[in-house]
VEXZATI-449303 format. One record per residue: residue number from 1; residue in one letter; x, y negated, z of N, C-alpha, C, O, CB in turn. Coordinates in Angstrom, 2 decimals, always signed. Glycine has a CB too. Layout:
N
   n res   neast  nnorth     nup  caeast canorth    caup   ceast  cnorth     cup   oeast  onorth     oup  cbeast cbnorth    cbup
 NUM   A       X       Y       Z       X       Y       Z       X       Y       Z       X       Y       Z       X       Y       Z
...
//
This chain:
95
   n res   neast  nnorth     nup  caeast canorth    caup   ceast  cnorth     cup   oeast  onorth     oup  cbeast cbnorth    cbup
   1   M  -75.24  +56.59  -95.96  -75.01  +57.50  -94.86  -76.33  +57.63  -94.10  -76.93  +56.62  -93.72  -73.85  +57.00  -93.92
   2   P  -76.78  +58.84  -93.89  -78.03  +59.01  -93.14  -77.87  +58.55  -91.70  -76.79  +58.65  -91.11  -78.49  +60.48  -93.18
   3   K  -78.96  +58.03  -91.16  -78.94  +57.51  -89.79  -78.45  +58.54  -88.78  -77.79  +58.18  -87.80  -80.32  +57.03  -89.40
   4   T  -78.77  +59.81  -89.01  -78.40  +60.86  -88.06  -76.91  +61.14  -88.05  -76.41  +61.72  -87.09  -79.15  +62.12  -88.37
   5   V  -76.19  +60.75  -89.08  -74.75  +61.02  -89.19  -73.92  +59.97  -88.43  -72.80  +60.25  -88.01  -74.32  +61.05  -90.66
   6   I  -74.48  +58.79  -88.26  -73.71  +57.69  -87.67  -73.20  +58.00  -86.26  -72.04  +57.71  -85.97  -74.56  +56.45  -87.63
   7   P  -74.02  +58.57  -85.37  -73.46  +58.89  -84.04  -72.27  +59.84  -84.13  -71.34  +59.74  -83.33  -74.54  +59.52  -83.16
   8   N  -72.28  +60.76  -85.09  -71.14  +61.67  -85.25  -69.89  +60.92  -85.70  -68.79  +61.19  -85.21  -71.49  +62.79  -86.25
   9   W  -70.05  +59.99  -86.64  -68.91  +59.19  -87.06  -68.35  +58.40  -85.89  -67.14  +58.31  -85.71  -69.30  +58.24  -88.20
  10   K  -69.24  +57.83  -85.10  -68.82  +57.04  -83.95  -68.03  +57.91  -82.96  -67.00  +57.48  -82.43  -70.04  +56.41  -83.24
  11   K  -68.50  +59.13  -82.73  -67.80  +60.07  -81.84  -66.42  +60.42  -82.39  -65.45  +60.50  -81.63  -68.62  +61.36  -81.65
  12   E  -66.33  +60.62  -83.70  -65.04  +60.96  -84.32  -64.04  +59.81  -84.17  -62.87  +60.04  -83.89  -65.23  +61.30  -85.80
  13   F  -64.50  +58.59  -84.36  -63.60  +57.45  -84.16  -63.13  +57.39  -82.71  -61.95  +57.16  -82.44  -64.30  +56.12  -84.53
  14   K  -64.05  +57.61  -81.78  -63.68  +57.57  -80.36  -62.68  +58.67  -80.02  -61.75  +58.46  -79.24  -64.95  +57.71  -79.47
  15   L  -62.87  +59.84  -80.61  -61.98  +60.97  -80.35  -60.60  +60.77  -80.97  -59.58  +60.95  -80.30  -62.61  +62.25  -80.88
  16   W  -60.56  +60.41  -82.25  -59.31  +60.37  -82.99  -58.63  +59.01  -83.01  -57.41  +58.92  -83.16  -59.55  +60.82  -84.39
  17   C  -59.40  +57.95  -82.87  -58.84  +56.58  -82.94  -59.51  +55.71  -81.89  -60.21  +54.76  -82.24  -59.03  +55.97  -84.37
  18   P  -59.33  +56.00  -80.62  -60.06  +55.28  -79.58  -59.77  +53.77  -79.54  -60.57  +53.01  -79.00  -59.74  +55.86  -78.25
  19   E  -58.65  +53.35  -80.12  -58.32  +51.92  -80.11  -59.11  +51.13  -81.16  -59.12  +49.90  -81.12  -56.83  +51.73  -80.35
  20   I  -59.77  +51.82  -82.09  -60.55  +51.15  -83.14  -61.90  +50.72  -82.58  -62.63  +51.52  -81.98  -60.73  +52.08  -84.36
  21   K  -62.22  +49.45  -82.79  -63.51  +48.90  -82.34  -64.56  +49.18  -83.41  -64.47  +48.70  -84.54  -63.40  +47.36  -82.05
  22   V  -65.57  +49.98  -83.04  -66.60  +50.41  -83.98  -67.90  +49.67  -83.70  -68.38  +49.63  -82.57  -66.82  +51.94  -83.90
  23   L  -68.45  +49.08  -84.76  -69.76  +48.43  -84.68  -70.76  +49.33  -85.37  -70.58  +49.69  -86.54  -69.74  +46.99  -85.33
  24   N  -71.81  +49.69  -84.66  -72.87  +50.53  -85.21  -74.02  +49.60  -85.60  -74.81  +49.19  -84.75  -73.34  +51.63  -84.17
  25   L  -74.11  +49.27  -86.88  -75.09  +48.30  -87.35  -76.41  +48.99  -87.73  -76.89  +48.84  -88.86  -74.54  +47.53  -88.54
  26   I  -76.97  +49.73  -86.80  -78.29  +50.32  -86.98  -79.00  +50.13  -85.66  -78.53  +50.55  -84.61  -78.23  +51.84  -87.40
  27   A  -80.12  +49.50  -85.73  -80.85  +49.24  -84.49  -82.21  +48.68  -84.85  -82.55  +48.51  -86.02  -80.07  +48.27  -83.56
  28   T  -82.96  +48.40  -83.82  -84.23  +47.72  -84.04  -83.95  +46.33  -84.58  -82.81  +45.87  -84.54  -85.07  +47.65  -82.74
  29   K  -84.95  +45.65  -85.08  -84.77  +44.32  -85.65  -84.13  +43.38  -84.63  -83.22  +42.62  -84.97  -86.12  +43.76  -86.11
  30   E  -84.60  +43.43  -83.38  -84.07  +42.55  -82.35  -82.59  +42.85  -82.07  -81.77  +41.94  -81.97  -84.89  +42.68  -81.06
  31   E  -82.26  +44.13  -81.95  -80.87  +44.51  -81.70  -79.98  +44.11  -82.87  -78.87  +43.63  -82.68  -80.76  +46.03  -81.43
  32   R  -80.48  +44.33  -84.09  -79.73  +43.99  -85.29  -79.46  +42.49  -85.35  -78.36  +42.07  -85.68  -80.48  +44.46  -86.55
  33   E  -80.47  +41.68  -85.04  -80.28  +40.22  -85.03  -79.21  +39.82  -84.03  -78.39  +38.94  -84.30  -81.61  +39.51  -84.71
  34   H  -79.22  +40.47  -82.85  -78.19  +40.20  -81.84  -76.82  +40.59  -82.39  -75.85  +39.83  -82.25  -78.49  +40.98  -80.52
  35   Q  -76.73  +41.76  -83.00  -75.45  +42.22  -83.55  -74.93  +41.27  -84.62  -73.74  +40.97  -84.67  -75.59  +43.63  -84.12
  36   L  -75.82  +40.80  -85.48  -75.41  +39.90  -86.55  -74.86  +38.58  -86.00  -73.94  +38.01  -86.57  -76.58  +39.63  -87.50
  37   K  -75.44  +38.11  -84.90  -74.98  +36.84  -84.30  -73.74  +36.99  -83.44  -72.89  +36.11  -83.41  -76.09  +36.25  -83.48
  38   H  -73.64  +38.12  -82.72  -72.61  +38.25  -81.69  -71.53  +39.30  -81.96  -70.44  +39.22  -81.40  -73.26  +38.57  -80.40
  39   D  -71.82  +40.28  -82.82  -70.87  +41.37  -83.00  -70.27  +41.45  -84.40  -69.12  +41.88  -84.55  -71.54  +42.67  -82.70
  40   L  -71.01  +41.03  -85.41  -70.50  +41.08  -86.78  -69.72  +39.80  -87.05  -70.11  +38.96  -87.87  -71.66  +41.27  -87.81
  41   L  -68.61  +39.68  -86.34  -67.75  +38.50  -86.41  -66.30  +38.94  -86.59  -65.91  +39.99  -86.09  -67.90  +37.62  -85.13
  42   P  -65.52  +38.15  -87.31  -64.10  +38.51  -87.46  -63.43  +38.74  -86.11  -63.57  +37.95  -85.18  -63.36  +37.40  -88.23
  43   G  -62.69  +39.85  -86.03  -61.96  +40.18  -84.81  -62.77  +40.94  -83.77  -62.20  +41.46  -82.82  -61.46  +38.94  -84.20
  44   K  -64.09  +41.02  -83.94  -64.93  +41.71  -82.95  -65.08  +43.20  -83.27  -65.52  +43.97  -82.41  -66.30  +41.06  -82.89
  45   F  -64.72  +43.62  -84.49  -64.84  +45.02  -84.86  -63.77  +45.36  -85.91  -63.27  +44.49  -86.61  -66.26  +45.33  -85.41
  46   D  -63.45  +46.65  -85.98  -62.54  +47.13  -87.01  -63.29  +47.93  -88.08  -62.93  +47.92  -89.26  -61.44  +48.00  -86.38
  47   V  -64.34  +48.61  -87.64  -65.14  +49.46  -88.51  -66.60  +49.14  -88.28  -67.04  +49.01  -87.14  -64.85  +50.98  -88.26
  48   C  -67.34  +49.03  -89.36  -68.78  +48.80  -89.28  -69.48  +50.01  -89.88  -69.35  +50.28  -91.07  -69.21  +47.48  -90.02
  49   L  -70.22  +50.74  -89.06  -70.99  +51.90  -89.52  -72.43  +51.46  -89.77  -73.05  +50.81  -88.92  -70.94  +53.06  -88.47
  50   T  -72.95  +51.81  -90.92  -74.35  +51.51  -91.21  -74.86  +52.46  -92.27  -74.12  +53.32  -92.75  -74.51  +50.04  -91.67
  51   T  -76.10  +52.31  -92.63  -76.74  +53.14  -93.65  -76.91  +52.31  -94.92  -76.63  +51.11  -94.93  -78.11  +53.68  -93.16
  52   F  -77.37  +52.96  -95.98  -77.69  +52.21  -97.21  -78.74  +51.17  -96.91  -78.69  +50.06  -97.43  -78.16  +53.17  -98.33
  53   E  -79.71  +51.54  -96.08  -80.76  +50.59  -95.69  -80.16  +49.43  -94.90  -80.57  +48.28  -95.07  -81.85  +51.31  -94.84
  54   G  -79.19  +49.73  -94.04  -78.52  +48.68  -93.28  -77.79  +47.71  -94.19  -77.79  +46.50  -93.95  -77.54  +49.28  -92.29
  55   V  -77.17  +48.23  -95.24  -76.49  +47.36  -96.21  -77.52  +46.46  -96.88  -77.31  +45.26  -97.03  -75.71  +48.20  -97.27
  56   R  -78.63  +47.06  -97.28  -79.67  +46.29  -97.96  -80.20  +45.17  -97.07  -80.35  +44.03  -97.51  -80.81  +47.21  -98.40
  57   M  -80.49  +45.50  -95.81  -81.08  +44.53  -94.89  -80.09  +43.45  -94.44  -80.49  +42.34  -94.12  -81.63  +45.24  -93.68
  58   C  -78.81  +43.78  -94.42  -77.81  +42.85  -93.89  -76.83  +42.38  -94.96  -75.71  +41.97  -94.64  -77.04  +43.52  -92.76
  59   M  -77.23  +42.43  -96.20  -76.32  +42.10  -97.30  -75.70  +40.71  -97.13  -74.49  +40.56  -97.30  -77.07  +42.17  -98.63
  60   G  -76.48  +39.71  -96.80  -75.94  +38.35  -96.64  -74.79  +38.30  -95.65  -73.70  +37.85  -96.01  -77.03  +37.41  -96.20
  61   P  -75.00  +38.74  -94.42  -73.90  +38.72  -93.45  -72.72  +39.61  -93.85  -71.57  +39.27  -93.58  -74.42  +39.15  -92.09
  62   L  -72.99  +40.76  -94.48  -71.91  +41.66  -94.88  -71.08  +41.05  -96.01  -69.89  +41.35  -96.13  -72.48  +43.01  -95.31
  63   Q  -71.68  +40.22  -96.84  -70.96  +39.60  -97.95  -69.98  +38.52  -97.49  -69.17  +38.05  -98.29  -71.94  +39.00  -98.93
  64   K  -70.04  +38.13  -96.25  -69.14  +37.10  -95.74  -67.73  +37.64  -95.48  -66.80  +36.87  -95.21  -69.70  +36.50  -94.46
  65   F  -67.57  +38.95  -95.57  -66.29  +39.59  -95.28  -65.62  +40.07  -96.56  -66.28  +40.41  -97.54  -66.48  +40.76  -94.32
  66   K  -64.30  +40.08  -96.53  -63.53  +40.76  -97.56  -63.15  +42.09  -96.92  -62.27  +42.15  -96.06  -62.24  +39.92  -98.04
  67   W  -63.82  +43.14  -97.32  -63.65  +44.46  -96.72  -62.38  +45.11  -97.25  -62.09  +45.07  -98.45  -64.87  +45.36  -96.99
  68   E  -61.64  +45.71  -96.35  -60.45  +46.46  -96.77  -60.92  +47.69  -97.55  -60.44  +47.95  -98.66  -59.57  +46.87  -95.53
  69   Y  -61.84  +48.44  -96.97  -62.37  +49.65  -97.60  -63.87  +49.73  -97.36  -64.38  +49.25  -96.35  -61.66  +50.92  -97.06
  70   I  -64.54  +50.34  -98.29  -65.94  +50.72  -98.11  -65.98  +52.22  -98.34  -65.71  +52.70  -99.44  -66.92  +49.93  -99.09
  71   I  -66.32  +52.94  -97.30  -66.35  +54.40  -97.37  -67.80  +54.83  -97.29  -68.54  +54.42  -96.39  -65.49  +55.05  -96.24
  72   V  -68.21  +55.66  -98.24  -69.60  +56.06  -98.32  -69.72  +57.56  -98.07  -69.20  +58.37  -98.83  -70.20  +55.70  -99.70
  73   D  -70.42  +57.92  -96.99  -70.76  +59.30  -96.75  -71.94  +59.59  -97.68  -72.84  +58.76  -97.81  -71.12  +59.58  -95.21
  74   E  -71.93  +60.72  -98.32  -72.96  +61.06  -99.31  -72.82  +60.18 -100.55  -73.80  +59.62 -101.04  -74.38  +60.90  -98.70
  75   A  -71.61  +60.08 -101.05  -71.33  +59.22 -102.20  -72.06  +59.66 -103.46  -72.12  +58.91 -104.43  -69.84  +59.19 -102.47
  76   H  -72.62  +60.86 -103.45  -73.38  +61.30 -104.63  -74.54  +60.33 -104.92  -75.04  +60.27 -106.04  -73.93  +62.73 -104.42
  77   K  -74.96  +59.59 -103.90  -76.05  +58.63 -104.09  -75.63  +57.42 -104.92  -76.48  +56.68 -105.40  -76.58  +58.17 -102.73
  78   I  -74.32  +57.22 -105.09  -73.87  +56.06 -105.87  -73.21  +56.48 -107.18  -72.62  +55.64 -107.87  -72.90  +55.22 -105.05
  79   K  -73.29  +57.76 -107.53  -72.70  +58.21 -108.79  -73.31  +57.48 -109.98  -72.61  +57.13 -110.93  -72.89  +59.72 -108.96
  80   N  -74.59  +57.25 -109.93  -75.26  +56.52 -110.99  -74.99  +55.03 -110.79  -75.53  +54.42 -109.87  -76.81  +56.81 -111.01
  81   E  -74.15  +54.45 -111.64  -73.76  +53.05 -111.48  -74.92  +52.08 -111.63  -74.83  +50.92 -111.24  -72.69  +52.70 -112.46
  82   D  -76.02  +52.56 -112.19  -77.20  +51.70 -112.37  -78.18  +51.79 -111.21  -79.18  +51.08 -111.19  -77.91  +52.07 -113.65
  83   S  -77.89  +52.66 -110.24  -78.79  +52.78 -109.08  -78.72  +51.51 -108.24  -77.70  +50.82 -108.23  -78.44  +54.03 -108.22
  84   Q  -79.80  +51.22 -107.54  -79.86  +50.00 -106.72  -78.76  +49.98 -105.67  -78.11  +48.95 -105.48  -81.23  +49.90 -106.03
  85   I  -78.54  +51.09 -104.98  -77.53  +51.10 -103.91  -76.13  +50.94 -104.48  -75.28  +50.28 -103.87  -77.63  +52.41 -103.09
  86   S  -75.87  +51.53 -105.64  -74.57  +51.36 -106.27  -74.34  +49.90 -106.63  -73.25  +49.37 -106.40  -74.46  +52.25 -107.53
  87   K  -75.34  +49.26 -107.18  -75.22  +47.83 -107.52  -75.01  +46.99 -106.26  -74.18  +46.08 -106.25  -76.48  +47.35 -108.27
  88   K  -75.76  +47.29 -105.19  -75.64  +46.53 -103.94  -74.23  +46.66 -103.36  -73.62  +45.67 -102.98  -76.68  +47.01 -102.90
  89   L  -73.73  +47.89 -103.31  -72.40  +48.09 -102.74  -71.32  +47.37 -103.53  -70.33  +46.92 -102.96  -72.08  +49.58 -102.66
  90   R  -71.50  +47.25 -104.84  -70.51  +46.54 -105.66  -70.59  +45.03 -105.45  -69.69  +44.31 -105.89  -70.72  +46.88 -107.12
  91   E  -71.63  +44.54 -104.80  -71.71  +43.12 -104.47  -70.82  +42.76 -103.29  -70.51  +41.59 -103.06  -73.15  +42.74 -104.17
  92   L  -70.39  +43.78 -102.53  -69.51  +43.53 -101.39  -68.07  +43.44 -101.89  -67.64  +44.24 -102.72  -69.65  +44.66 -100.32
  93   D  -67.34  +42.47 -101.38  -65.95  +42.26 -101.77  -65.07  +43.23 -101.00  -65.04  +43.20  -99.77  -65.52  +40.79 -101.52
  94   S  -64.35  +44.08 -101.72  -63.43  +45.01 -101.05  -62.22  +45.26 -101.91  -62.23  +45.02 -103.12  -64.13  +46.33 -100.72
  95   R  -61.20  +45.73 -101.28  -59.95  +46.04 -101.98  -60.19  +47.21 -102.89  -59.28  +47.65 -103.59  -58.80  +46.34 -101.00
//
């Protein structure tokens, strides 16, 4: 998902599902480190929005979860099962 799309997704969640706790895992290194320690915790969020780069940078912490769903905006980027991002996303445990 491109970085520019994430604010729109966040707005849509707020509009249509305001009770859902959304974590926006895109930030400067310092903000991201804070989020990983304090926000990317069970019960602290319902949805985690990030980019392919965010998945790559935060793979370790993201692998600690059993994800219900992984939804990819611009899924054409993972059509090739041999692509790096496709392989990375398959490393995440999801239903």
